[in-house]
C-alpha positions in Angstrom: 0.4 -22.8 -6.0 -3.4 -21.8 -7.0 -4.4 -20.0 -9.7 -6.9 -16.7 -9.0 -10.4 -18.5 -10.5 -12.5 -18.1 -6.8 -10.8 -15.0 -5.9 -12.0 -11.6 -5.8 -9.9 -10.2 -8.1 -8.3 -11.6 -11.5 -5.2 -10.5 -13.5 -7.9 -8.9 -16.6 -9.2 -6.6 -13.4 -5.7 -5.3 -12.8 -5.1 -5.0 -17.3 -8.6 -3.1 -16.9 -7.8 -0.6 -14.5 -3.9 -0.1 -16.0 -6.4 1.1 -19.4 -8.8 3.6 -16.6 -5.1 5.1 -15.0 -3.7 5.6 -18.1 -2.9 9.2 -18.9 -3.8 10.1 -14.8 -1.6 8.1 -12.4 2.5 9.1 -13.0 3.8 5.9 -14.3 6.6 6.4 -11.3 10.4 5.8 -12.1 12.1 2.5 -11.4 16.1 3.2 -9.6 18.9 0.9 -9.4 22.0 1.2 -6.8 25.5 -0.4 -7.8 26.2 -0.4 -4.2 23.6 -2.0 -3.1 23.5 -4.8 -6.2 27.2 -5.1 -5.3 26.5 -5.5 -1.2 23.8 -8.1 -1.8 25.3 -9.7 -5.0 21.9 -9.1 -6.2 20.0 -6.7 -9.1 17.2 -4.9 -6.9 14.7 -2.7 -8.8 12.7 0.2 -6.6 9.6 1.1 -7.8 9.4 4.4 -6.5 6.1 5.1 -5.8 6.8 7.8 -3.3 6.9 9.6 -6.7 3.3 8.9 -6.7 0.2 11.8 -6.8 -0.4 12.2 -3.5 2.9 10.9 -2.4 2.0 6.9 -2.6 0.6 4.1 -4.5 -2.7 4.6 -2.9 -3.9 6.9 -5.6 -4.2 3.8 -8.2 -7.1 2.2 -6.3 -8.7 5.1 -5.4 -9.0 6.8 -9.0 -9.8 3.6 -10.4 -12.9 3.2 -7.7 -14.3 6.4 -8.2 -13.8 6.5 -11.4 -15.9 3.6 -11.8 -18.3 4.9 -9.2 -18.3 8.4 -10.9 -19.3 6.4 -14.5 -22.1 4.7 -12.7 -23.5 8.0 -11.5 -25.1 5.9 -8.4 -23.5 7.7 -5.9 -24.1 10.7 -4.1 -20.5 10.9 -2.8 -17.7 8.8 -1.9 -16.3 8.6 2.1 -13.9 6.7 3.5 -11.6 5.7 6.4 -7.8 5.8 7.0 -4.9 7.0 8.6 -3.4 9.1 5.7 -2.4 8.1 2.2 -6.3 6.1 1.3 -7.2 9.4 2.9 -5.5 12.1 -0.2 -5.8 9.2 -2.5 -9.5 9.3 -2.2 -10.1 13.4 -1.7 -7.8 13.9 -5.0 -9.5 11.1 -6.8 -13.3 12.5 -5.9 -11.5 16.2 -7.1 -10.8 14.6 -10.4 -14.0 12.5 -11.0 -16.2 15.5 -9.3 -17.6 13.4 -6.7 -17.7 15.1 -3.1 -15.7 13.2 -0.2 -15.9 12.8 3.4 -12.5 11.4 4.8 -12.9 9.5 8.5 -9.3 10.3 9.8 -7.5 9.2 13.3 -7.0 12.2 15.4 -3.6 11.4 15.6 -2.7 11.0 12.2 0.6 12.7 10.4 -0.4 16.0 10.1 1.2 16.0 6.7 -1.4 13.8 5.4 -4.7 15.8 7.8 -3.1 18.5 6.2 -2.7 17.1 2.7 -6.6 15.5 2.7 -7.6 18.5 3.7 -6.2 20.3 0.7 -7.5 17.9 -2.2 -11.7 19.2 -1.0 -12.1 16.9 1.5 -14.0 16.7 4.8 -12.0 15.6 7.1 -13.9 14.3 10.7 -11.6 13.4 13.2 -11.8 10.7 15.1 -9.7 8.8 18.8 -8.7 5.4 17.9 -8.8 4.7 21.3 -12.3 4.3 22.1 -13.9 4.6 18.6 -14.2 2.4 15.8 -13.2 3.5 12.5 -15.1 1.3 10.4 -18.3 1.8 12.2 -17.9 5.9 12.3 -18.0 5.5 8.7 -20.7 2.9 7.9 -22.6 5.4 10.0 -22.2 8.3 8.1 -22.2 6.6 4.9 -26.0 5.6 5.4 -26.9 9.1 7.2 -25.5 10.5 4.2 -26.2 8.6 1.6 -22.6 7.8 0.9 -20.4 4.8 -1.3 -17.6 3.5 1.1 -14.7 2.9 -0.1 -13.0 1.0 2.5 -8.5 1.0 1.8 -7.5 -2.3 1.1 -10.8 -4.6 1.0 -12.5 -3.8 -2.7 -12.0 -5.4 -6.1 -11.5 -2.1 -7.7 -8.6 -0.6 -5.0 -6.8 -4.2 -5.3 -7.3 -4.0 -8.7 -5.4 -0.4 -9.0 -3.0 -0.9 -6.7 -1.8 -4.2 -8.8 -0.7 -1.3 -11.7 2.3 -0.6 -10.0 3.7 -4.1 -10.4 2.6 -4.1 -14.1 4.6 -1.6 -14.6 7.2 -2.9 -12.7 7.8 -6.2 -14.3 7.1 -4.4 -18.0 10.1 -2.1 -17.1 12.4 -4.4 -15.3 11.6 -7.4 -16.8 11.5 -11.0 -15.3 12.0 -10.8 -11.5 12.9 -14.0 -9.1 11.5 -12.3 -5.8 8.9 -9.0 -5.2 9.1 -7.5 -2.0 5.9 -5.8 -0.9 4.8 -3.6 1.9 1.4 -5.1 3.8 -0.7 -3.6 6.0 -4.7 -4.8 5.1 -3.4 -6.6 1.8 -4.4 -4.1 -0.9 -1.2 -3.5 -2.5 0.2 -7.1 -1.7 -2.9 -9.1 -3.1 -3.1 -6.7 -6.2 0.8 -7.5 -6.6 0.6 -10.5 -6.6 -2.0 -10.9 -9.0 -0.4 -8.6 -11.7 3.2 -10.7 -10.7 1.2 -13.8 -11.3 0.0 -13.0 -14.4 3.4 -11.2 -16.0 6.0 -13.8 -14.1 4.8 -16.5 -12.8 8.3 -18.1 -11.3 8.3 -14.9 -9.0 8.0 -15.5 -5.5 6.0 -12.9 -4.1 7.0 -12.1 -0.3 4.8 -10.1 2.5 6.5 -7.9 4.9 4.7 -6.3 7.8 6.4 -4.4 11.2 6.3 -6.9 14.0 4.4 -4.8 16.0 1.5 -5.1 13.4 2.1 -8.9 12.1 -1.7 -9.6 12.0 -1.0 -10.9 8.5 2.4 -12.9 8.8 0.8 -14.8 11.6 -2.3 -15.2 9.5 -0.2 -16.5 6.3 1.5 -19.0 8.6 -1.7 -20.4 10.9 -3.9 -20.7 8.0 -6.6 -18.6 10.2 -7.5 -14.9 10.2 -5.4 -13.2 12.8 -5.5 -9.5 14.2 -3.7 -6.8 16.3 -5.6 -4.3 18.4 -3.6 -0.8 17.5 0.0 -1.8 16.6 2.7 0.9 18.3 4.6 1.2 15.4 6.0 4.0 13.1 4.9 2.5 10.3 1.8 3.9 10.4 0.4 3.0 7.1 0.7 -0.8 8.2 -1.4 -0.4 11.7 -4.5 -2.3 10.2 -6.0 -4.8 12.4 -6.6 -7.3 9.8 -6.5 -8.7 6.6 -9.9 -8.4 4.9 -12.0 -10.9 3.5 -11.2 -10.3 0.2 -6.9 -9.8 0.7 -6.8 -13.0 3.2 -8.2 -15.5 0.6 -5.3 -14.1 -1.7 -3.2 -13.4 0.6 -3.5 -17.0 1.3 -3.9 -18.7 -2.4 -1.3 -16.9 -4.2 1.3 -15.3 -1.7 4.6 -17.4 -1.5 5.9 -15.4 2.1 5.3 -13.3 4.9 8.0 -11.9 7.0 8.3 -8.9 9.1 11.0 -6.5 10.2 11.4 -4.0 13.4 10.7 -0.5 13.6 14.7 0.6 14.4 15.3 -1.5 10.8 12.8 0.5 9.4 14.8 3.8 10.8 18.1 2.4 9.4 16.8 1.7 6.1 14.9 5.0 5.2 18.2 6.6 6.5 20.5 4.2 4.2 17.7 5.1 1.1 18.2 9.0 1.8 21.7 8.9 2.2 22.8 6.6 -0.6 19.9 6.6 -3.3 18.3 10.5 -2.3 15.3 9.2 -1.7 13.0 10.3 1.1 9.8 7.9 1.7 7.8 6.8 5.0 7.9 3.7 7.6 5.5 1.9 6.2 7.1 1.9 2.4 10.4 0.8 3.4 9.0 -2.2 4.6 10.2 -4.8 1.8 13.6 -2.5 1.6 14.2 -3.0 5.4 13.8 -6.7 4.8 16.5 -6.7 1.8 18.6 -4.9 3.9 18.5 -6.6 7.3 19.3 -9.9 5.3 15.8 -11.1 6.3 15.4 -12.1 2.7 17.8 -13.4 0.9 18.8 -12.1 -2.9 22.2 -13.4 -3.5 22.3 -14.2 -7.4 18.4 -13.3 -7.9 16.8 -10.1 -9.7 14.8 -8.5 -6.9 12.5 -6.2 -7.1 10.8 -4.1 -4.3 7.8 -1.4 -3.8 8.6 1.2 -1.8 5.0 2.5 -1.4 5.1 6.2 -0.5 6.4 9.3 0.6 4.5 11.1 3.4 6.6 11.7 5.8 6.3 14.0 8.8 10.1 15.9 8.7 9.7 16.8 12.0 9.3 13.1 13.1 12.0 11.9 11.1 14.8 13.8 12.0 14.1 12.8 15.8 13.3 9.4 14.8 17.5 9.8 12.9 18.4 11.5 16.1 17.6 8.3 18.0 
């Protein structure tokens, strides 16, 4: 396994981010299930980022980036593009740090995420994902308004901030044999694997994507950066087109494996977590949990960590998925 030398983020960046976030982010609970442990023949620890501020891990990276930006005094404000959780995270981080924020969001983003972003005080600019490239729109607005662009995953401060969730999990649960992580653009996965290799070097880190948005999995197994266009998956946080310039080399250098799960598996896993553990999570959040419950990865006799990345789900959609 390659080290972190030469990569955009190292373990000490995660440590510094944790110090910056101390007292601002929630130290989210780590929960277990004896029923699940008995079923799998494993010991499983869920890191519940659905209880994080704004309801997702994204607040960690956003606050880390915006707090550094605010301290530098070098920007009039920040702009971001996101389908929802990064949007809310940047909006709240801007409010807490005193930076004005503008968020570029698709017009089909979940209603709960659009409302949450506006509720935190950000200006929301919507676009049609079928005709507009969000990165280009955000870059145009950033230049026009002299705003600092904070991308959702391909930024060293974002990656380092996201890694603090895994750091907390390992500090509480102890060394793990396996850690399952949702993957969209790879910010959470990159931060997680850097933190894990720093604290529990023997732990295998596996990224999990939806079958219909498998760009990172194909990239991992071919060694070439692959893309996907607007994948039709209910895991809206994993609809990214590709890994980034920073996250791709981190994933290739440090991650142990990448796998995919179906949307049907996501629904079954959300239902199991709600009924048996009383945890409400969004589809993207259960990518790792679905790989575990569906048997996509082998867990018997292992100590397993699973990051539940967020809980911002539209309850009407939630009911409709279950009804099917």
